[in-house]
HTML snippet that shows the backbone in 3Dmol.js (N, CA, C, O; Angstrom):
<script src="https://3Dmol.org/build/3Dmol-min.js"></script>
<div id="view" style="width:600px;height:400px;position:relative"></div>
<script>
const pdb = `
ATOM      1  N   MET A   1     144.927 153.991 -68.448  1.00  0.00           N
ATOM      2  CA  MET A   1     143.839 153.787 -69.385  1.00  0.00           C
ATOM      3  C   MET A   1     144.439 153.601 -70.773  1.00  0.00           C
ATOM      4  O   MET A   1     145.139 154.475 -71.287  1.00  0.00           O
ATOM      5  N   ASN A   2     144.161 152.479 -71.353  1.00  0.00           N
ATOM      6  CA  ASN A   2     144.720 152.134 -72.649  1.00  0.00           C
ATOM      7  C   ASN A   2     143.634 152.284 -73.718  1.00  0.00           C
ATOM      8  O   ASN A   2     142.739 151.447 -73.834  1.00  0.00           O
ATOM      9  N   LEU A   3     143.733 153.360 -74.490  1.00  0.00           N
ATOM     10  CA  LEU A   3     142.745 153.610 -75.543  1.00  0.00           C
ATOM     11  C   LEU A   3     143.255 153.080 -76.866  1.00  0.00           C
ATOM     12  O   LEU A   3     144.446 153.158 -77.167  1.00  0.00           O
ATOM     13  N   THR A   4     142.351 152.546 -77.641  1.00  0.00           N
ATOM     14  CA  THR A   4     142.728 152.123 -78.976  1.00  0.00           C
ATOM     15  C   THR A   4     142.818 153.339 -79.889  1.00  0.00           C
ATOM     16  O   THR A   4     142.385 154.433 -79.527  1.00  0.00           O
ATOM     17  N   LEU A   5     143.370 153.141 -81.046  1.00  0.00           N
ATOM     18  CA  LEU A   5     143.518 154.230 -82.014  1.00  0.00           C
ATOM     19  C   LEU A   5     142.156 154.784 -82.418  1.00  0.00           C
ATOM     20  O   LEU A   5     141.994 155.998 -82.539  1.00  0.00           O
ATOM     21  N   PHE A   6     141.188 153.916 -82.625  1.00  0.00           N
ATOM     22  CA  PHE A   6     139.858 154.364 -83.017  1.00  0.00           C
ATOM     23  C   PHE A   6     139.211 155.210 -81.929  1.00  0.00           C
ATOM     24  O   PHE A   6     138.580 156.222 -82.232  1.00  0.00           O
ATOM     25  N   GLN A   7     139.358 154.814 -80.671  1.00  0.00           N
ATOM     26  CA  GLN A   7     138.788 155.584 -79.575  1.00  0.00           C
ATOM     27  C   GLN A   7     139.443 156.953 -79.459  1.00  0.00           C
ATOM     28  O   GLN A   7     138.777 157.948 -79.172  1.00  0.00           O
ATOM     29  N   THR A   8     140.748 156.996 -79.684  1.00  0.00           N
ATOM     30  CA  THR A   8     141.465 158.264 -79.619  1.00  0.00           C
ATOM     31  C   THR A   8     141.015 159.206 -80.734  1.00  0.00           C
ATOM     32  O   THR A   8     140.795 160.394 -80.498  1.00  0.00           O
ATOM     33  N   VAL A   9     140.880 158.677 -81.936  1.00  0.00           N
ATOM     34  CA  VAL A   9     140.427 159.490 -83.061  1.00  0.00           C
ATOM     35  C   VAL A   9     139.000 159.966 -82.828  1.00  0.00           C
ATOM     36  O   VAL A   9     138.679 161.120 -83.112  1.00  0.00           O
ATOM     37  N   LEU A  10     138.153 159.104 -82.321  1.00  0.00           N
ATOM     38  CA  LEU A  10     136.760 159.471 -82.046  1.00  0.00           C
ATOM     39  C   LEU A  10     136.679 160.543 -80.958  1.00  0.00           C
ATOM     40  O   LEU A  10     135.873 161.468 -81.058  1.00  0.00           O
ATOM     41  N   MET A  11     137.503 160.422 -79.929  1.00  0.00           N
ATOM     42  CA  MET A  11     137.521 161.412 -78.861  1.00  0.00           C
ATOM     43  C   MET A  11     138.015 162.764 -79.382  1.00  0.00           C
ATOM     44  O   MET A  11     137.468 163.802 -79.011  1.00  0.00           O
ATOM     45  N   ASN A  12     139.039 162.764 -80.237  1.00  0.00           N
ATOM     46  CA  ASN A  12     139.534 164.016 -80.816  1.00  0.00           C
ATOM     47  C   ASN A  12     138.512 164.651 -81.746  1.00  0.00           C
ATOM     48  O   ASN A  12     138.428 165.877 -81.811  1.00  0.00           O
ATOM     49  N   CYS A  13     137.743 163.861 -82.457  1.00  0.00           N
ATOM     50  CA  CYS A  13     136.670 164.410 -83.298  1.00  0.00           C
ATOM     51  C   CYS A  13     135.596 165.065 -82.436  1.00  0.00           C
ATOM     52  O   CYS A  13     135.038 166.097 -82.809  1.00  0.00           O
ATOM     53  N   GLY A  14     135.310 164.471 -81.294  1.00  0.00           N
ATOM     54  CA  GLY A  14     134.353 165.066 -80.360  1.00  0.00           C
ATOM     55  C   GLY A  14     134.851 166.407 -79.840  1.00  0.00           C
ATOM     56  O   GLY A  14     134.086 167.365 -79.741  1.00  0.00           O
ATOM     57  N   TYR A  15     136.155 166.471 -79.504  1.00  0.00           N
ATOM     58  CA  TYR A  15     136.745 167.738 -79.069  1.00  0.00           C
ATOM     59  C   TYR A  15     136.662 168.786 -80.177  1.00  0.00           C
ATOM     60  O   TYR A  15     136.381 169.954 -79.911  1.00  0.00           O
ATOM     61  N   LEU A  16     136.907 168.368 -81.412  1.00  0.00           N
ATOM     62  CA  LEU A  16     136.858 169.283 -82.547  1.00  0.00           C
ATOM     63  C   LEU A  16     135.456 169.840 -82.743  1.00  0.00           C
ATOM     64  O   LEU A  16     135.291 171.042 -82.954  1.00  0.00           O
ATOM     65  N   ILE A  17     134.462 168.995 -82.679  1.00  0.00           N
ATOM     66  CA  ILE A  17     133.081 169.443 -82.851  1.00  0.00           C
ATOM     67  C   ILE A  17     132.691 170.396 -81.728  1.00  0.00           C
ATOM     68  O   ILE A  17     132.050 171.417 -81.976  1.00  0.00           O
ATOM     69  N   PHE A  18     133.075 170.068 -80.492  1.00  0.00           N
ATOM     70  CA  PHE A  18     132.779 170.937 -79.362  1.00  0.00           C
ATOM     71  C   PHE A  18     133.467 172.294 -79.517  1.00  0.00           C
ATOM     72  O   PHE A  18     132.864 173.332 -79.246  1.00  0.00           O
ATOM     73  N   ALA A  19     134.723 172.284 -79.950  1.00  0.00           N
ATOM     74  CA  ALA A  19     135.463 173.538 -80.130  1.00  0.00           C
ATOM     75  C   ALA A  19     134.827 174.388 -81.227  1.00  0.00           C
ATOM     76  O   ALA A  19     134.740 175.607 -81.082  1.00  0.00           O
ATOM     77  N   CYS A  20     134.383 173.774 -82.312  1.00  0.00           N
ATOM     78  CA  CYS A  20     133.736 174.528 -83.391  1.00  0.00           C
ATOM     79  C   CYS A  20     132.430 175.162 -82.917  1.00  0.00           C
ATOM     80  O   CYS A  20     132.135 176.306 -83.261  1.00  0.00           O
ATOM     81  N   ILE A  21     131.654 174.431 -82.136  1.00  0.00           N
ATOM     82  CA  ILE A  21     130.402 174.980 -81.621  1.00  0.00           C
ATOM     83  C   ILE A  21     130.671 176.157 -80.693  1.00  0.00           C
ATOM     84  O   ILE A  21     129.988 177.178 -80.759  1.00  0.00           O
ATOM     85  N   VAL A  22     131.674 176.007 -79.826  1.00  0.00           N
ATOM     86  CA  VAL A  22     132.022 177.087 -78.908  1.00  0.00           C
ATOM     87  C   VAL A  22     132.507 178.310 -79.679  1.00  0.00           C
ATOM     88  O   VAL A  22     132.099 179.431 -79.376  1.00  0.00           O
ATOM     89  N   MET A  23     133.366 178.109 -80.667  1.00  0.00           N
ATOM     90  CA  MET A  23     133.912 179.239 -81.425  1.00  0.00           C
ATOM     91  C   MET A  23     132.829 179.949 -82.230  1.00  0.00           C
ATOM     92  O   MET A  23     132.798 181.179 -82.264  1.00  0.00           O
ATOM     93  N   LEU A  24     131.953 179.208 -82.869  1.00  0.00           N
ATOM     94  CA  LEU A  24     130.894 179.846 -83.642  1.00  0.00           C
ATOM     95  C   LEU A  24     129.932 180.626 -82.749  1.00  0.00           C
ATOM     96  O   LEU A  24     129.500 181.724 -83.100  1.00  0.00           O
ATOM     97  N   SER A  25     129.602 180.055 -81.601  1.00  0.00           N
ATOM     98  CA  SER A  25     128.723 180.790 -80.691  1.00  0.00           C
ATOM     99  C   SER A  25     129.411 182.034 -80.142  1.00  0.00           C
ATOM    100  O   SER A  25     128.765 183.068 -79.969  1.00  0.00           O
ATOM    101  N   MET A  26     130.703 181.953 -79.868  1.00  0.00           N
ATOM    102  CA  MET A  26     131.438 183.127 -79.402  1.00  0.00           C
ATOM    103  C   MET A  26     131.514 184.198 -80.489  1.00  0.00           C
ATOM    104  O   MET A  26     131.414 185.387 -80.188  1.00  0.00           O
ATOM    105  N   PHE A  27     131.689 183.796 -81.737  1.00  0.00           N
ATOM    106  CA  PHE A  27     131.712 184.766 -82.832  1.00  0.00           C
ATOM    107  C   PHE A  27     130.383 185.507 -82.934  1.00  0.00           C
ATOM    108  O   PHE A  27     130.357 186.720 -83.141  1.00  0.00           O
ATOM    109  N   ILE A  28     129.285 184.777 -82.790  1.00  0.00           N
ATOM    110  CA  ILE A  28     127.971 185.416 -82.857  1.00  0.00           C
ATOM    111  C   ILE A  28     127.783 186.380 -81.685  1.00  0.00           C
ATOM    112  O   ILE A  28     127.268 187.484 -81.861  1.00  0.00           O
ATOM    113  N   ILE A  29     128.199 185.962 -80.502  1.00  0.00           N
ATOM    114  CA  ILE A  29     128.083 186.832 -79.332  1.00  0.00           C
ATOM    115  C   ILE A  29     128.938 188.080 -79.495  1.00  0.00           C
ATOM    116  O   ILE A  29     128.481 189.181 -79.191  1.00  0.00           O
ATOM    117  N   ILE A  30     130.173 187.928 -79.969  1.00  0.00           N
ATOM    118  CA  ILE A  30     131.066 189.075 -80.174  1.00  0.00           C
ATOM    119  C   ILE A  30     130.482 190.022 -81.216  1.00  0.00           C
ATOM    120  O   ILE A  30     130.540 191.241 -81.049  1.00  0.00           O
ATOM    121  N   TYR A  31     129.920 189.471 -82.292  1.00  0.00           N
ATOM    122  CA  TYR A  31     129.306 190.307 -83.322  1.00  0.00           C
ATOM    123  C   TYR A  31     128.164 191.125 -82.745  1.00  0.00           C
ATOM    124  O   TYR A  31     128.059 192.322 -83.013  1.00  0.00           O
ATOM    125  N   LYS A  32     127.301 190.484 -81.948  1.00  0.00           N
ATOM    126  CA  LYS A  32     126.154 191.183 -81.359  1.00  0.00           C
ATOM    127  C   LYS A  32     126.607 192.256 -80.369  1.00  0.00           C
ATOM    128  O   LYS A  32     126.047 193.352 -80.350  1.00  0.00           O
ATOM    129  N   ILE A  33     127.612 191.951 -79.546  1.00  0.00           N
ATOM    130  CA  ILE A  33     128.110 192.931 -78.578  1.00  0.00           C
ATOM    131  C   ILE A  33     128.730 194.122 -79.295  1.00  0.00           C
ATOM    132  O   ILE A  33     128.466 195.271 -78.942  1.00  0.00           O
ATOM    133  N   PHE A  34     129.545 193.848 -80.293  1.00  0.00           N
ATOM    134  CA  PHE A  34     130.197 194.933 -81.027  1.00  0.00           C
ATOM    135  C   PHE A  34     129.169 195.771 -81.772  1.00  0.00           C
ATOM    136  O   PHE A  34     129.308 196.992 -81.856  1.00  0.00           O
ATOM    137  N   ASP A  35     128.137 195.128 -82.315  1.00  0.00           N
ATOM    138  CA  ASP A  35     127.091 195.850 -83.034  1.00  0.00           C
ATOM    139  C   ASP A  35     126.310 196.761 -82.082  1.00  0.00           C
ATOM    140  O   ASP A  35     125.874 197.841 -82.480  1.00  0.00           O
ATOM    141  N   ARG A  36     126.136 196.341 -80.852  1.00  0.00           N
ATOM    142  CA  ARG A  36     125.397 197.141 -79.878  1.00  0.00           C
ATOM    143  C   ARG A  36     126.177 198.393 -79.468  1.00  0.00           C
ATOM    144  O   ARG A  36     125.573 199.435 -79.213  1.00  0.00           O
ATOM    145  N   PHE A  37     127.503 198.308 -79.401  1.00  0.00           N
ATOM    146  CA  PHE A  37     128.304 199.431 -78.927  1.00  0.00           C
ATOM    147  C   PHE A  37     128.708 200.422 -80.018  1.00  0.00           C
ATOM    148  O   PHE A  37     129.237 201.488 -79.701  1.00  0.00           O
ATOM    149  N   THR A  38     128.479 200.110 -81.271  1.00  0.00           N
ATOM    150  CA  THR A  38     128.805 201.052 -82.336  1.00  0.00           C
ATOM    151  C   THR A  38     127.616 201.963 -82.604  1.00  0.00           C
ATOM    152  O   THR A  38     126.469 201.596 -82.349  1.00  0.00           O
ATOM    153  N   LYS A  39     127.898 203.148 -83.118  1.00  0.00           N
ATOM    154  CA  LYS A  39     126.840 204.134 -83.372  1.00  0.00           C
ATOM    155  C   LYS A  39     126.123 203.895 -84.692  1.00  0.00           C
ATOM    156  O   LYS A  39     125.075 204.490 -84.945  1.00  0.00           O
ATOM    157  N   PHE A  40     126.664 203.052 -85.513  1.00  0.00           N
ATOM    158  CA  PHE A  40     126.076 202.797 -86.831  1.00  0.00           C
ATOM    159  C   PHE A  40     125.608 201.348 -86.902  1.00  0.00           C
ATOM    160  O   PHE A  40     125.993 200.518 -86.078  1.00  0.00           O
ATOM    161  N   ASP A  41     124.774 201.055 -87.895  1.00  0.00           N
ATOM    162  CA  ASP A  41     124.275 199.698 -88.106  1.00  0.00           C
ATOM    163  C   ASP A  41     125.310 198.933 -88.913  1.00  0.00           C
ATOM    164  O   ASP A  41     125.463 199.162 -90.113  1.00  0.00           O
ATOM    165  N   THR A  42     126.014 198.032 -88.263  1.00  0.00           N
ATOM    166  CA  THR A  42     127.103 197.335 -88.949  1.00  0.00           C
ATOM    167  C   THR A  42     126.590 196.401 -90.041  1.00  0.00           C
ATOM    168  O   THR A  42     127.257 196.223 -91.060  1.00  0.00           O
ATOM    169  N   SER A  43     125.423 195.807 -89.846  1.00  0.00           N
ATOM    170  CA  SER A  43     124.875 194.936 -90.894  1.00  0.00           C
ATOM    171  C   SER A  43     124.593 195.731 -92.164  1.00  0.00           C
ATOM    172  O   SER A  43     124.854 195.262 -93.272  1.00  0.00           O
ATOM    173  N   GLU A  44     124.057 196.937 -91.992  1.00  0.00           N
ATOM    174  CA  GLU A  44     123.785 197.797 -93.155  1.00  0.00           C
ATOM    175  C   GLU A  44     125.090 198.225 -93.825  1.00  0.00           C
ATOM    176  O   GLU A  44     125.181 198.260 -95.052  1.00  0.00           O
ATOM    177  N   GLN A  45     126.090 198.545 -93.021  1.00  0.00           N
ATOM    178  CA  GLN A  45     127.389 198.947 -93.581  1.00  0.00           C
ATOM    179  C   GLN A  45     128.048 197.801 -94.347  1.00  0.00           C
ATOM    180  O   GLN A  45     128.672 198.022 -95.384  1.00  0.00           O
ATOM    181  N   LEU A  46     127.909 196.586 -93.840  1.00  0.00           N
ATOM    182  CA  LEU A  46     128.467 195.438 -94.552  1.00  0.00           C
ATOM    183  C   LEU A  46     127.710 195.165 -95.848  1.00  0.00           C
ATOM    184  O   LEU A  46     128.307 194.745 -96.840  1.00  0.00           O
ATOM    185  N   LYS A  47     126.393 195.401 -95.845  1.00  0.00           N
ATOM    186  CA  LYS A  47     125.603 195.239 -97.076  1.00  0.00           C
ATOM    187  C   LYS A  47     126.000 196.273 -98.126  1.00  0.00           C
ATOM    188  O   LYS A  47     125.925 196.010 -99.326  1.00  0.00           O
ATOM    189  N   ASN A  48     126.428 197.470 -97.657  1.00  0.00           N
ATOM    190  CA  ASN A  48     126.853 198.530 -98.575  1.00  0.00           C
ATOM    191  C   ASN A  48     128.311 198.405 -98.986  1.00  0.00           C
ATOM    192  O   ASN A  48     128.876 199.342 -99.550  1.00  0.00           O
ATOM    193  N   ASN A  49     128.927 197.263 -98.712  1.00  0.00           N
ATOM    194  CA  ASN A  49     130.319 196.975 -99.092  1.00  0.00           C
ATOM    195  C   ASN A  49     131.303 197.970 -98.495  1.00  0.00           C
ATOM    196  O   ASN A  49     132.236 198.401 -99.173  1.00  0.00           O
ATOM    197  N   ASN A  50     131.107 198.339 -97.236  1.00  0.00           N
ATOM    198  CA  ASN A  50     132.041 199.203 -96.540  1.00  0.00           C
ATOM    199  C   ASN A  50     133.261 198.364 -96.156  1.00  0.00           C
ATOM    200  O   ASN A  50     133.198 197.532 -95.252  1.00  0.00           O
ATOM    201  N   ILE A  51     134.362 198.597 -96.855  1.00  0.00           N
ATOM    202  CA  ILE A  51     135.556 197.775 -96.686  1.00  0.00           C
ATOM    203  C   ILE A  51     136.162 197.946 -95.299  1.00  0.00           C
ATOM    204  O   ILE A  51     136.679 196.986 -94.728  1.00  0.00           O
ATOM    205  N   SER A  52     136.103 199.151 -94.755  1.00  0.00           N
ATOM    206  CA  SER A  52     136.711 199.368 -93.438  1.00  0.00           C
ATOM    207  C   SER A  52     135.991 198.567 -92.350  1.00  0.00           C
ATOM    208  O   SER A  52     136.636 198.043 -91.443  1.00  0.00           O
ATOM    209  N   ILE A  53     134.682 198.471 -92.432  1.00  0.00           N
ATOM    210  CA  ILE A  53     133.937 197.670 -91.456  1.00  0.00           C
ATOM    211  C   ILE A  53     134.236 196.192 -91.665  1.00  0.00           C
ATOM    212  O   ILE A  53     134.356 195.442 -90.697  1.00  0.00           O
ATOM    213  N   GLY A  54     134.354 195.778 -92.890  1.00  0.00           N
ATOM    214  CA  GLY A  54     134.708 194.386 -93.169  1.00  0.00           C
ATOM    215  C   GLY A  54     136.080 194.021 -92.630  1.00  0.00           C
ATOM    216  O   GLY A  54     136.261 192.943 -92.064  1.00  0.00           O
ATOM    217  N   LEU A  55     137.041 194.908 -92.801  1.00  0.00           N
ATOM    218  CA  LEU A  55     138.376 194.650 -92.266  1.00  0.00           C
ATOM    219  C   LEU A  55     138.382 194.674 -90.740  1.00  0.00           C
ATOM    220  O   LEU A  55     139.105 193.908 -90.104  1.00  0.00           O
ATOM    221  N   LEU A  56     137.580 195.551 -90.163  1.00  0.00           N
ATOM    222  CA  LEU A  56     137.478 195.607 -88.712  1.00  0.00           C
ATOM    223  C   LEU A  56     136.941 194.291 -88.157  1.00  0.00           C
ATOM    224  O   LEU A  56     137.492 193.746 -87.201  1.00  0.00           O
ATOM    225  N   TYR A  57     135.868 193.783 -88.755  1.00  0.00           N
ATOM    226  CA  TYR A  57     135.318 192.517 -88.301  1.00  0.00           C
ATOM    227  C   TYR A  57     136.246 191.355 -88.607  1.00  0.00           C
ATOM    228  O   TYR A  57     136.313 190.395 -87.839  1.00  0.00           O
ATOM    229  N   CYS A  58     136.949 191.431 -89.703  1.00  0.00           N
ATOM    230  CA  CYS A  58     137.918 190.392 -90.042  1.00  0.00           C
ATOM    231  C   CYS A  58     138.979 190.288 -88.950  1.00  0.00           C
ATOM    232  O   CYS A  58     139.277 189.195 -88.467  1.00  0.00           O
ATOM    233  N   GLY A  59     139.544 191.424 -88.567  1.00  0.00           N
ATOM    234  CA  GLY A  59     140.548 191.430 -87.507  1.00  0.00           C
ATOM    235  C   GLY A  59     139.980 190.985 -86.174  1.00  0.00           C
ATOM    236  O   GLY A  59     140.634 190.263 -85.422  1.00  0.00           O
ATOM    237  N   LEU A  60     138.769 191.416 -85.883  1.00  0.00           N
ATOM    238  CA  LEU A  60     138.123 191.034 -84.632  1.00  0.00           C
ATOM    239  C   LEU A  60     137.902 189.528 -84.569  1.00  0.00           C
ATOM    240  O   LEU A  60     138.190 188.901 -83.550  1.00  0.00           O
ATOM    241  N   LEU A  61     137.397 188.950 -85.639  1.00  0.00           N
ATOM    242  CA  LEU A  61     137.122 187.522 -85.645  1.00  0.00           C
ATOM    243  C   LEU A  61     138.396 186.695 -85.659  1.00  0.00           C
ATOM    244  O   LEU A  61     138.449 185.644 -85.021  1.00  0.00           O
ATOM    245  N   ILE A  62     139.418 187.140 -86.367  1.00  0.00           N
ATOM    246  CA  ILE A  62     140.690 186.412 -86.362  1.00  0.00           C
ATOM    247  C   ILE A  62     141.308 186.438 -84.966  1.00  0.00           C
ATOM    248  O   ILE A  62     141.786 185.416 -84.473  1.00  0.00           O
ATOM    249  N   GLY A  63     141.295 187.599 -84.339  1.00  0.00           N
ATOM    250  CA  GLY A  63     141.833 187.707 -82.984  1.00  0.00           C
ATOM    251  C   GLY A  63     141.077 186.845 -81.991  1.00  0.00           C
ATOM    252  O   GLY A  63     141.686 186.157 -81.171  1.00  0.00           O
ATOM    253  N   MET A  64     139.756 186.880 -82.059  1.00  0.00           N
ATOM    254  CA  MET A  64     138.957 186.051 -81.156  1.00  0.00           C
ATOM    255  C   MET A  64     139.143 184.564 -81.459  1.00  0.00           C
ATOM    256  O   MET A  64     139.141 183.738 -80.546  1.00  0.00           O
ATOM    257  N   GLY A  65     139.301 184.230 -82.720  1.00  0.00           N
ATOM    258  CA  GLY A  65     139.534 182.832 -83.083  1.00  0.00           C
ATOM    259  C   GLY A  65     140.844 182.310 -82.530  1.00  0.00           C
ATOM    260  O   GLY A  65     140.918 181.181 -82.046  1.00  0.00           O
ATOM    261  N   ILE A  66     141.874 183.129 -82.601  1.00  0.00           N
ATOM    262  CA  ILE A  66     143.165 182.732 -82.047  1.00  0.00           C
ATOM    263  C   ILE A  66     143.063 182.577 -80.535  1.00  0.00           C
ATOM    264  O   ILE A  66     143.550 181.596 -79.973  1.00  0.00           O
ATOM    265  N   ALA A  67     142.432 183.539 -79.881  1.00  0.00           N
ATOM    266  CA  ALA A  67     142.312 183.487 -78.420  1.00  0.00           C
ATOM    267  C   ALA A  67     141.485 182.285 -77.970  1.00  0.00           C
ATOM    268  O   ALA A  67     141.894 181.563 -77.061  1.00  0.00           O
ATOM    269  N   ILE A  68     140.344 182.065 -78.585  1.00  0.00           N
ATOM    270  CA  ILE A  68     139.490 180.945 -78.194  1.00  0.00           C
ATOM    271  C   ILE A  68     140.154 179.626 -78.557  1.00  0.00           C
ATOM    272  O   ILE A  68     140.066 178.657 -77.803  1.00  0.00           O
ATOM    273  N   GLY A  69     140.818 179.584 -79.705  1.00  0.00           N
ATOM    274  CA  GLY A  69     141.533 178.368 -80.102  1.00  0.00           C
ATOM    275  C   GLY A  69     142.626 177.994 -79.124  1.00  0.00           C
ATOM    276  O   GLY A  69     142.823 176.814 -78.832  1.00  0.00           O
ATOM    277  N   LEU A  70     143.341 178.987 -78.615  1.00  0.00           N
ATOM    278  CA  LEU A  70     144.365 178.699 -77.625  1.00  0.00           C
ATOM    279  C   LEU A  70     143.763 178.195 -76.327  1.00  0.00           C
ATOM    280  O   LEU A  70     144.297 177.274 -75.709  1.00  0.00           O
ATOM    281  N   VAL A  71     142.668 178.784 -75.914  1.00  0.00           N
ATOM    282  CA  VAL A  71     142.017 178.336 -74.680  1.00  0.00           C
ATOM    283  C   VAL A  71     141.527 176.902 -74.842  1.00  0.00           C
ATOM    284  O   VAL A  71     141.747 176.070 -73.962  1.00  0.00           O
ATOM    285  N   VAL A  72     140.868 176.609 -75.953  1.00  0.00           N
ATOM    286  CA  VAL A  72     140.369 175.246 -76.177  1.00  0.00           C
ATOM    287  C   VAL A  72     141.541 174.286 -76.333  1.00  0.00           C
ATOM    288  O   VAL A  72     141.477 173.163 -75.833  1.00  0.00           O
ATOM    289  N   GLY A  73     142.607 174.695 -77.012  1.00  0.00           N
ATOM    290  CA  GLY A  73     143.767 173.840 -77.202  1.00  0.00           C
ATOM    291  C   GLY A  73     144.481 173.508 -75.913  1.00  0.00           C
ATOM    292  O   GLY A  73     144.966 172.389 -75.741  1.00  0.00           O
ATOM    293  N   PHE A  74     144.551 174.457 -75.009  1.00  0.00           N
ATOM    294  CA  PHE A  74     145.227 174.212 -73.745  1.00  0.00           C
ATOM    295  C   PHE A  74     144.414 173.329 -72.805  1.00  0.00           C
ATOM    296  O   PHE A  74     144.970 172.711 -71.897  1.00  0.00           O
ATOM    297  N   THR A  75     143.099 173.267 -73.019  1.00  0.00           N
ATOM    298  CA  THR A  75     142.280 172.440 -72.139  1.00  0.00           C
ATOM    299  C   THR A  75     142.279 170.985 -72.556  1.00  0.00           C
ATOM    300  O   THR A  75     141.817 170.138 -71.791  1.00  0.00           O
ATOM    301  N   LEU A  76     142.778 170.660 -73.739  1.00  0.00           N
ATOM    302  CA  LEU A  76     142.756 169.262 -74.184  1.00  0.00           C
ATOM    303  C   LEU A  76     143.819 168.459 -73.515  1.00  0.00           C
ATOM    304  O   LEU A  76     143.944 167.262 -73.773  1.00  0.00           O
TER     305      LEU A  76
END
`;
const viewer = $3Dmol.createViewer("view");
viewer.addModel(pdb, "pdb");
viewer.setStyle({}, {cartoon: {color: "spectrum"}});
viewer.zoomTo();
viewer.render();
</script>
C-alpha cells in the first residue's frame, strides 16, 4: 500500500485525536474511581488549595498518561 505524504499525515492526526480522546476519558474515569475510594471529598480539598492532594493527583495523572501513552504508541 503506497500512501502519499498527505494521507500519512492525515492518518497520524486521526490517531492523535483518538489517543487524546482515550486519554482524557481515562483521566476522568481514574479521577472518579479515586474519588470514590478516598474518605474525603477530593474536589473540596482541591478547592481549599490542599497541596498534598494536588500533588497526589498530579502524580496519578502523569503516571496514567505515561502508561496510556505507551499503550496507544505501541498499537500504532
